[in-house]
N, CA, C and O atoms as a GROMACS GRO file, in nm:
protein
  480
    1MET      N    1  13.355   8.317  -2.071
    1MET     CA    2  13.468   8.307  -1.982
    1MET      C    3  13.416   8.306  -1.839
    1MET      O    4  13.331   8.388  -1.803
    2SER      N    5  13.465   8.216  -1.757
    2SER     CA    6  13.421   8.207  -1.618
    2SER      C    7  13.506   8.297  -1.529
    2SER      O    8  13.620   8.330  -1.562
    3THR      N    9  13.449   8.334  -1.418
    3THR     CA   10  13.518   8.417  -1.321
    3THR      C   11  13.552   8.332  -1.200
    3THR      O   12  13.470   8.254  -1.153
    4THR      N   13  13.674   8.348  -1.151
    4THR     CA   14  13.718   8.276  -1.033
    4THR      C   15  13.751   8.376  -0.924
    4THR      O   16  13.829   8.468  -0.945
    5LEU      N   17  13.692   8.357  -0.808
    5LEU     CA   18  13.718   8.441  -0.694
    5LEU      C   19  13.832   8.379  -0.613
    5LEU      O   20  13.828   8.262  -0.578
    6VAL      N   21  13.933   8.459  -0.584
    6VAL     CA   22  14.046   8.413  -0.504
    6VAL      C   23  14.055   8.501  -0.381
    6VAL      O   24  14.070   8.623  -0.392
    7ARG      N   25  14.046   8.442  -0.263
    7ARG     CA   26  14.061   8.517  -0.138
    7ARG      C   27  14.204   8.500  -0.092
    7ARG      O   28  14.256   8.388  -0.084
    8VAL      N   29  14.267   8.612  -0.061
    8VAL     CA   30  14.405   8.610  -0.013
    8VAL      C   31  14.404   8.662   0.130
    8VAL      O   32  14.354   8.771   0.157
    9ASP      N   33  14.458   8.583   0.222
    9ASP     CA   34  14.462   8.621   0.362
    9ASP      C   35  14.575   8.720   0.388
    9ASP      O   36  14.680   8.714   0.323
   10ASP      N   37  14.554   8.811   0.481
   10ASP     CA   38  14.655   8.912   0.513
   10ASP      C   39  14.785   8.853   0.565
   10ASP      O   40  14.889   8.918   0.560
   11SER      N   41  14.782   8.731   0.614
   11SER     CA   42  14.904   8.668   0.665
   11SER      C   43  14.984   8.597   0.555
   11SER      O   44  15.089   8.540   0.582
   12ASP      N   45  14.935   8.601   0.431
   12ASP     CA   46  15.002   8.536   0.318
   12ASP      C   47  15.111   8.627   0.263
   12ASP      O   48  15.089   8.702   0.168
   13VAL      N   49  15.229   8.620   0.325
   13VAL     CA   50  15.338   8.711   0.286
   13VAL      C   51  15.401   8.674   0.152
   13VAL      O   52  15.489   8.746   0.103
   14SER      N   53  15.357   8.565   0.091
   14SER     CA   54  15.403   8.537  -0.046
   14SER      C   55  15.325   8.623  -0.145
   14SER      O   56  15.369   8.642  -0.258
   15ASN      N   57  15.210   8.676  -0.103
   15ASN     CA   58  15.129   8.762  -0.189
   15ASN      C   59  15.122   8.907  -0.143
   15ASN      O   60  15.102   8.996  -0.225
   16ILE      N   61  15.139   8.932  -0.014
   16ILE     CA   62  15.133   9.067   0.039
   16ILE      C   63  15.266   9.100   0.105
   16ILE      O   64  15.313   9.028   0.193
   17GLN      N   65  15.326   9.208   0.060
   17GLN     CA   66  15.454   9.251   0.115
   17GLN      C   67  15.431   9.370   0.207
   17GLN      O   68  15.379   9.473   0.164
   18TYR      N   69  15.468   9.356   0.334
   18TYR     CA   70  15.456   9.464   0.431
   18TYR      C   71  15.588   9.538   0.440
   18TYR      O   72  15.695   9.478   0.440
   19SER      N   73  15.580   9.671   0.446
   19SER     CA   74  15.702   9.750   0.456
   19SER      C   75  15.775   9.716   0.585
   19SER      O   76  15.717   9.662   0.679
   20ASN      N   77  15.903   9.747   0.587
   20ASN     CA   78  15.984   9.721   0.705
   20ASN      C   79  15.963   9.825   0.814
   20ASN      O   80  16.019   9.814   0.923
   21LYS      N   81  15.884   9.926   0.785
   21LYS     CA   82  15.859  10.030   0.884
   21LYS      C   83  15.798   9.966   1.008
   21LYS      O   84  15.705   9.886   0.998
   22PRO      N   85  15.850  10.001   1.124
   22PRO     CA   86  15.793   9.942   1.246
   22PRO      C   87  15.649   9.987   1.266
   22PRO      O   88  15.607  10.091   1.215
   23GLY      N   89  15.576   9.908   1.339
   23GLY     CA   90  15.441   9.947   1.370
   23GLY      C   91  15.335   9.850   1.324
   23GLY      O   92  15.221   9.859   1.368
   24TRP      N   93  15.369   9.756   1.234
   24TRP     CA   94  15.271   9.656   1.195
   24TRP      C   95  15.250   9.560   1.311
   24TRP      O   96  15.345   9.520   1.377
   25PHE      N   97  15.126   9.525   1.336
   25PHE     CA   98  15.098   9.425   1.438
   25PHE      C   99  15.002   9.322   1.379
   25PHE      O  100  14.932   9.350   1.282
   26THR      N  101  15.000   9.205   1.439
   26THR     CA  102  14.907   9.100   1.396
   26THR      C  103  14.814   9.067   1.512
   26THR      O  104  14.851   9.079   1.629
   27ALA      N  105  14.696   9.027   1.477
   27ALA     CA  106  14.595   8.987   1.576
   27ALA      C  107  14.494   8.900   1.502
   27ALA      O  108  14.525   8.848   1.394
   28GLY      N  109  14.378   8.885   1.556
   28GLY     CA  110  14.274   8.810   1.488
   28GLY      C  111  14.171   8.757   1.584
   28GLY      O  112  14.194   8.745   1.704
   29SER      N  113  14.057   8.725   1.526
   29SER     CA  114  13.949   8.665   1.604
   29SER      C  115  13.871   8.569   1.514
   29SER      O  116  13.894   8.564   1.393
   30ALA      N  117  13.782   8.496   1.572
   30ALA     CA  118  13.702   8.400   1.496
   30ALA      C  119  13.613   8.469   1.394
   30ALA      O  120  13.564   8.404   1.301
   31ASN      N  121  13.591   8.599   1.408
   31ASN     CA  122  13.505   8.673   1.316
   31ASN      C  123  13.579   8.719   1.190
   31ASN      O  124  13.517   8.775   1.100
   32GLU      N  125  13.708   8.695   1.183
   32GLU     CA  126  13.788   8.741   1.070
   32GLU      C  127  13.830   8.623   0.982
   32GLU      O  128  13.846   8.511   1.031
   33PHE      N  129  13.848   8.649   0.853
   33PHE     CA  130  13.888   8.546   0.759
   33PHE      C  131  14.018   8.481   0.808
   33PHE      O  132  14.116   8.551   0.834
   34ASN      N  133  14.019   8.351   0.821
   34ASN     CA  134  14.132   8.273   0.872
   34ASN      C  135  14.179   8.318   1.010
   34ASN      O  136  14.290   8.287   1.051
   35HIS      N  137  14.094   8.391   1.080
   35HIS     CA  138  14.121   8.435   1.218
   35HIS      C  139  14.243   8.525   1.228
   35HIS      O  140  14.311   8.526   1.331
   36THR      N  141  14.272   8.602   1.121
   36THR     CA  142  14.392   8.686   1.123
   36THR      C  143  14.360   8.829   1.083
   36THR      O  144  14.262   8.856   1.014
   37THR      N  145  14.445   8.920   1.127
   37THR     CA  146  14.439   9.058   1.084
   37THR      C  147  14.575   9.123   1.103
   37THR      O  148  14.650   9.088   1.195
   38HIS      N  149  14.608   9.217   1.016
   38HIS     CA  150  14.727   9.301   1.029
   38HIS      C  151  14.678   9.444   1.050
   38HIS      O  152  14.574   9.483   0.999
   39GLY      N  153  14.753   9.520   1.124
   39GLY     CA  154  14.718   9.660   1.144
   39GLY      C  155  14.840   9.743   1.171
   39GLY      O  156  14.948   9.690   1.201
   40THR      N  157  14.825   9.873   1.161
   40THR     CA  158  14.935   9.964   1.191
   40THR      C  159  14.880  10.097   1.237
   40THR      O  160  14.768  10.136   1.201
   41ARG      N  161  14.956  10.166   1.316
   41ARG     CA  162  14.928  10.304   1.354
   41ARG      C  163  15.051  10.388   1.323
   41ARG      O  164  15.075  10.491   1.387
   42SER      N  165  15.129  10.344   1.224
   42SER     CA  166  15.251  10.414   1.184
   42SER      C  167  15.232  10.478   1.047
   42SER      O  168  15.211  10.408   0.948
   43ALA      N  169  15.240  10.609   1.042
   43ALA     CA  170  15.229  10.680   0.914
   43ALA      C  171  15.342  10.634   0.822
   43ALA      O  172  15.457  10.624   0.864
   44GLY      N  173  15.308  10.606   0.698
   44GLY     CA  174  15.406  10.563   0.600
   44GLY      C  175  15.422  10.413   0.587
   44GLY      O  176  15.487  10.366   0.494
   45ALA      N  177  15.364  10.337   0.679
   45ALA     CA  178  15.369  10.191   0.666
   45ALA      C  179  15.288  10.150   0.543
   45ALA      O  180  15.179  10.204   0.520
   46THR      N  181  15.340  10.057   0.464
   46THR     CA  182  15.272  10.016   0.342
   46THR      C  183  15.254   9.864   0.336
   46THR      O  184  15.330   9.788   0.396
   47ALA      N  185  15.153   9.823   0.262
   47ALA     CA  186  15.132   9.683   0.226
   47ALA      C  187  15.109   9.682   0.075
   47ALA      O  188  15.028   9.759   0.023
   48THR      N  189  15.180   9.593   0.005
   48THR     CA  190  15.172   9.588  -0.141
   48THR      C  191  15.124   9.450  -0.184
   48THR      O  192  15.175   9.348  -0.138
   49PHE      N  193  15.024   9.450  -0.271
   49PHE     CA  194  14.965   9.326  -0.322
   49PHE      C  195  14.971   9.328  -0.473
   49PHE      O  196  14.907   9.412  -0.537
   50VAL      N  197  15.048   9.235  -0.532
   50VAL     CA  198  15.056   9.221  -0.677
   50VAL      C  199  14.972   9.100  -0.715
   50VAL      O  200  14.985   8.992  -0.657
   51PHE      N  201  14.884   9.120  -0.813
   51PHE     CA  202  14.792   9.013  -0.849
   51PHE      C  203  14.762   9.016  -0.998
   51PHE      O  204  14.780   9.118  -1.065
   52ASN      N  205  14.716   8.904  -1.049
   52ASN     CA  206  14.664   8.893  -1.185
   52ASN      C  207  14.513   8.882  -1.173
   52ASN      O  208  14.462   8.794  -1.103
   53GLY      N  209  14.440   8.969  -1.242
   53GLY     CA  210  14.296   8.963  -1.234
   53GLY      C  211  14.230   9.084  -1.295
   53GLY      O  212  14.294   9.166  -1.360
   54THR      N  213  14.100   9.093  -1.272
   54THR     CA  214  14.020   9.200  -1.331
   54THR      C  215  13.944   9.281  -1.227
   54THR      O  216  13.863   9.367  -1.261
   55PHE      N  217  13.969   9.253  -1.097
   55PHE     CA  218  13.898   9.323  -0.991
   55PHE      C  219  13.968   9.292  -0.860
   55PHE      O  220  14.024   9.184  -0.843
   56VAL      N  221  13.966   9.387  -0.767
   56VAL     CA  222  14.021   9.361  -0.634
   56VAL      C  223  13.937   9.434  -0.530
   56VAL      O  224  13.888   9.545  -0.553
   57GLN      N  225  13.922   9.369  -0.416
   57GLN     CA  226  13.850   9.426  -0.303
   57GLN      C  227  13.930   9.399  -0.178
   57GLN      O  228  13.991   9.292  -0.164
   58VAL      N  229  13.932   9.495  -0.086
   58VAL     CA  230  14.003   9.480   0.041
   58VAL      C  231  13.901   9.491   0.154
   58VAL      O  232  13.823   9.586   0.160
   59TYR      N  233  13.904   9.393   0.241
   59TYR     CA  234  13.817   9.392   0.358
   59TYR      C  235  13.902   9.410   0.483
   59TYR      O  236  14.018   9.370   0.487
   60GLY      N  237  13.844   9.471   0.584
   60GLY     CA  238  13.917   9.490   0.708
   60GLY      C  239  13.825   9.497   0.828
   60GLY      O  240  13.702   9.491   0.816
   61THR      N  241  13.886   9.510   0.942
   61THR     CA  242  13.816   9.521   1.068
   61THR      C  243  13.831   9.663   1.119
   61THR      O  244  13.940   9.720   1.119
   62ILE      N  245  13.721   9.721   1.162
   62ILE     CA  246  13.721   9.855   1.221
   62ILE      C  247  13.700   9.838   1.370
   62ILE      O  248  13.599   9.783   1.414
   63SER      N  249  13.795   9.887   1.448
   63SER     CA  250  13.783   9.871   1.592
   63SER      C  251  13.670   9.958   1.646
   63SER      O  252  13.621  10.048   1.577
   64SER      N  253  13.632   9.930   1.768
   64SER     CA  254  13.525  10.009   1.830
   64SER      C  255  13.575  10.150   1.859
   64SER      O  256  13.694  10.179   1.840
   65ALA      N  257  13.486  10.237   1.903
   65ALA     CA  258  13.518  10.378   1.926
   65ALA      C  259  13.650  10.393   2.002
   65ALA      O  260  13.675  10.325   2.101
   66ASN      N  261  13.730  10.483   1.953
   66ASN     CA  262  13.864  10.506   2.007
   66ASN      C  263  13.854  10.595   2.130
   66ASN      O  264  13.820  10.713   2.120
   67LEU      N  265  13.883  10.539   2.245
   67LEU     CA  266  13.875  10.615   2.369
   67LEU      C  267  14.012  10.663   2.415
   67LEU      O  268  14.023  10.736   2.514
   68SER      N  269  14.117  10.621   2.345
   68SER     CA  270  14.253  10.656   2.388
   68SER      C  271  14.295  10.796   2.348
   68SER      O  272  14.393  10.849   2.400
   69GLY      N  273  14.222  10.856   2.254
   69GLY     CA  274  14.262  10.988   2.206
   69GLY      C  275  14.356  10.982   2.087
   69GLY      O  276  14.381  11.084   2.024
   70ALA      N  277  14.407  10.863   2.054
   70ALA     CA  278  14.494  10.848   1.937
   70ALA      C  279  14.409  10.859   1.811
   70ALA      O  280  14.292  10.819   1.812
   71PRO      N  281  14.466  10.911   1.703
   71PRO     CA  282  14.385  10.921   1.580
   71PRO      C  283  14.351  10.783   1.525
   71PRO      O  284  14.429  10.689   1.535
   72ASP      N  285  14.233  10.774   1.465
   72ASP     CA  286  14.195  10.649   1.400
   72ASP      C  287  14.278  10.635   1.273
   72ASP      O  288  14.305  10.734   1.206
   73PRO      N  289  14.318  10.513   1.239
   73PRO     CA  290  14.401  10.494   1.120
   73PRO      C  291  14.327  10.530   0.992
   73PRO      O  292  14.208  10.503   0.978
   74VAL      N  293  14.399  10.593   0.901
   74VAL     CA  294  14.346  10.629   0.770
   74VAL      C  295  14.436  10.563   0.667
   74VAL      O  296  14.558  10.569   0.679
   75SER      N  297  14.377  10.501   0.565
   75SER     CA  298  14.454  10.430   0.463
   75SER      C  299  14.428  10.490   0.326
   75SER      O  300  14.315  10.524   0.292
   76LYS      N  301  14.534  10.504   0.249
   76LYS     CA  302  14.523  10.547   0.110
   76LYS      C  303  14.558  10.426   0.023
   76LYS      O  304  14.662  10.363   0.042
   77PHE      N  305  14.472  10.397  -0.073
   77PHE     CA  306  14.492  10.285  -0.164
   77PHE      C  307  14.526  10.339  -0.302
   77PHE      O  308  14.458  10.428  -0.354
   78SER      N  309  14.632  10.286  -0.361
   78SER     CA  310  14.674  10.326  -0.495
   78SER      C  311  14.681  10.202  -0.582
   78SER      O  312  14.745  10.103  -0.546
   79LEU      N  313  14.615  10.206  -0.696
   79LEU     CA  314  14.610  10.092  -0.787
   79LEU      C  315  14.686  10.125  -0.914
   79LEU      O  316  14.655  10.222  -0.983
   80ASP      N  317  14.785  10.044  -0.945
   80ASP     CA  318  14.868  10.060  -1.064
   80ASP      C  319  14.929  10.201  -1.072
   80ASP      O  320  14.941  10.258  -1.180
   81ALA      N  321  14.965  10.254  -0.956
   81ALA     CA  322  15.034  10.384  -0.944
   81ALA      C  323  14.956  10.499  -1.007
   81ALA      O  324  15.014  10.602  -1.042
   82SER      N  325  14.824  10.483  -1.021
   82SER     CA  326  14.750  10.593  -1.080
   82SER      C  327  14.628  10.631  -0.998
   82SER      O  328  14.626  10.739  -0.939
   83SER      N  329  14.529  10.547  -0.993
   83SER     CA  330  14.409  10.583  -0.920
   83SER      C  331  14.432  10.565  -0.770
   83SER      O  332  14.507  10.478  -0.728
   84SER      N  333  14.366  10.648  -0.691
   84SER     CA  334  14.379  10.632  -0.547
   84SER      C  335  14.246  10.661  -0.479
   84SER      O  336  14.159  10.730  -0.533
   85ALA      N  337  14.232  10.606  -0.360
   85ALA     CA  338  14.114  10.626  -0.278
   85ALA      C  339  14.157  10.625  -0.133
   85ALA      O  340  14.253  10.556  -0.096
   86THR      N  341  14.088  10.700  -0.052
   86THR     CA  342  14.120  10.707   0.091
   86THR      C  343  14.008  10.642   0.170
   86THR      O  344  13.889  10.663   0.143
   87PHE      N  345  14.048  10.562   0.269
   87PHE     CA  346  13.952  10.500   0.359
   87PHE      C  347  13.976  10.555   0.499
   87PHE      O  348  14.082  10.534   0.557
   88ALA      N  349  13.877  10.624   0.552
   88ALA     CA  350  13.882  10.676   0.689
   88ALA      C  351  13.764  10.613   0.764
   88ALA      O  352  13.649  10.647   0.740
   89PRO      N  353  13.794  10.520   0.855
   89PRO     CA  354  13.686  10.447   0.921
   89PRO      C  355  13.604  10.535   1.015
   89PRO      O  356  13.652  10.637   1.066
   90THR      N  357  13.482  10.492   1.037
   90THR     CA  358  13.395  10.555   1.136
   90THR      C  359  13.369  10.450   1.243
   90THR      O  360  13.279  10.366   1.228
   91PRO      N  361  13.446  10.454   1.352
   91PRO     CA  362  13.425  10.354   1.456
   91PRO      C  363  13.287  10.367   1.520
   91PRO      O  364  13.234  10.477   1.535
   92GLY      N  365  13.232  10.255   1.557
   92GLY     CA  366  13.104  10.252   1.624
   92GLY      C  367  13.121  10.197   1.765
   92GLY      O  368  13.233  10.186   1.815
   93ALA      N  369  13.012  10.164   1.827
   93ALA     CA  370  13.018  10.110   1.963
   93ALA      C  371  13.078   9.970   1.966
   93ALA      O  372  13.136   9.929   2.067
   94ASP      N  373  13.065   9.896   1.855
   94ASP     CA  374  13.116   9.759   1.848
   94ASP      C  375  13.217   9.746   1.735
   94ASP      O  376  13.218   9.827   1.642
   95VAL      N  377  13.301   9.646   1.743
   95VAL     CA  378  13.395   9.615   1.636
   95VAL      C  379  13.315   9.576   1.512
   95VAL      O  380  13.215   9.504   1.522
   96GLN      N  381  13.359   9.625   1.394
   96GLN     CA  382  13.292   9.596   1.268
   96GLN      C  383  13.384   9.508   1.183
   96GLN      O  384  13.492   9.551   1.144
   97TYR      N  385  13.342   9.386   1.155
   97TYR     CA  386  13.423   9.291   1.082
   97TYR      C  387  13.386   9.291   0.934
   97TYR      O  388  13.274   9.328   0.896
   98GLU      N  389  13.482   9.248   0.850
   98GLU     CA  390  13.461   9.229   0.706
   98GLU      C  391  13.401   9.353   0.639
   98GLU      O  392  13.305   9.343   0.563
   99GLN      N  393  13.458   9.467   0.669
   99GLN     CA  394  13.414   9.593   0.610
   99GLN      C  395  13.494   9.620   0.482
   99GLN      O  396  13.616   9.602   0.481
  100VAL      N  397  13.427   9.662   0.376
  100VAL     CA  398  13.497   9.694   0.251
  100VAL      C  399  13.574   9.824   0.270
  100VAL      O  400  13.516   9.929   0.299
  101MET      N  401  13.705   9.815   0.254
  101MET     CA  402  13.791   9.932   0.268
  101MET      C  403  13.829   9.990   0.132
  101MET      O  404  13.856  10.110   0.119
  102PHE      N  405  13.831   9.904   0.031
  102PHE     CA  406  13.865   9.947  -0.105
  102PHE      C  407  13.806   9.848  -0.203
  102PHE      O  408  13.803   9.728  -0.176
  103GLN      N  409  13.761   9.897  -0.317
  103GLN     CA  410  13.727   9.808  -0.428
  103GLN      C  411  13.756   9.883  -0.558
  103GLN      O  412  13.730  10.002  -0.571
  104SER      N  413  13.810   9.809  -0.652
  104SER     CA  414  13.844   9.867  -0.781
  104SER      C  415  13.724   9.867  -0.874
  104SER      O  416  13.624   9.800  -0.848
  105ALA      N  417  13.736   9.942  -0.979
  105ALA     CA  418  13.646   9.928  -1.093
  105ALA      C  419  13.692   9.803  -1.169
  105ALA      O  420  13.790   9.741  -1.130
  106ASP      N  421  13.623   9.766  -1.274
  106ASP     CA  422  13.669   9.655  -1.357
  106ASP      C  423  13.804   9.692  -1.418
  106ASP      O  424  13.823   9.805  -1.464
  107LEU      N  425  13.896   9.596  -1.418
  107LEU     CA  426  14.031   9.617  -1.468
  107LEU      C  427  14.054   9.534  -1.594
  107LEU      O  428  13.987   9.434  -1.617
  108GLN      N  429  14.149   9.577  -1.674
  108GLN     CA  430  14.192   9.496  -1.787
  108GLN      C  431  14.260   9.370  -1.733
  108GLN      O  432  14.331   9.378  -1.632
  109PRO      N  433  14.240   9.256  -1.797
  109PRO     CA  434  14.309   9.135  -1.750
  109PRO      C  435  14.460   9.156  -1.748
  109PRO      O  436  14.515   9.222  -1.837
  110GLY      N  437  14.525   9.100  -1.646
  110GLY     CA  438  14.670   9.111  -1.638
  110GLY      C  439  14.716   9.142  -1.498
  110GLY      O  440  14.639   9.137  -1.402
  111GLU      N  441  14.846   9.173  -1.487
  111GLU     CA  442  14.906   9.199  -1.356
  111GLU      C  443  14.877   9.341  -1.310
  111GLU      O  444  14.883   9.436  -1.388
  112HIS      N  445  14.845   9.354  -1.183
  112HIS     CA  446  14.815   9.484  -1.122
  112HIS      C  447  14.883   9.491  -0.986
  112HIS      O  448  14.916   9.389  -0.926
  113THR      N  449  14.905   9.614  -0.939
  113THR     CA  450  14.967   9.636  -0.808
  113THR      C  451  14.880   9.729  -0.726
  113THR      O  452  14.848   9.840  -0.769
  114LEU      N  453  14.842   9.682  -0.610
  114LEU     CA  454  14.764   9.760  -0.514
  114LEU      C  455  14.854   9.792  -0.396
  114LEU      O  456  14.913   9.702  -0.336
  115VAL      N  457  14.866   9.920  -0.362
  115VAL     CA  458  14.946   9.961  -0.247
  115VAL      C  459  14.857  10.031  -0.147
  115VAL      O  460  14.785  10.125  -0.182
  116MET      N  461  14.862   9.984  -0.023
  116MET     CA  462  14.793  10.050   0.085
  116MET      C  463  14.896  10.125   0.168
  116MET      O  464  14.996  10.068   0.211
  117ASN      N  465  14.870  10.254   0.191
  117ASN     CA  466  14.963  10.337   0.265
  117ASN      C  467  14.890  10.396   0.386
  117ASN      O  468  14.786  10.458   0.371
  118SER      N  469  14.945  10.375   0.505
  118SER     CA  470  14.888  10.434   0.625
  118SER      C  471  14.927  10.580   0.630
  118SER      O  472  15.046  10.613   0.621
  119THR      N  473  14.829  10.669   0.644
  119THR     CA  474  14.857  10.813   0.637
  119THR      C  475  14.844  10.884   0.771
  119THR      O  476  14.853  11.006   0.776
  120ILE      N  477  14.823  10.810   0.879
  120ILE     CA  478  14.812  10.878   1.009
  120ILE      C  479  14.948  10.916   1.061
  120ILE      O  480  14.959  10.974   1.169
   0.00000   0.00000   0.00000
């Protein structure tokens, strides 16, 4: 059986559903996939991705060191309403692109739901 890699852009709202909670913003640069990025600094904001497959990975951009005093965003990832993992970035002197924020173990073939929840 062959494996097919499918990249889904964060701006693809047919595949990723963002909560109605205010605070989501869009941006992007040439260093990001399709030059897009979504972000939030609102606790409780969620993004939900339903997919068919056997593995999922989430990449993101980590901003440079936070000089504003605001807390750095922390994300909790929940897969199929059971397993969870927390991603707390470590900002550096420069922006870090295409950083792995979450990756699953091998999954059974079929439909899965990944929910990212902002916990700041």
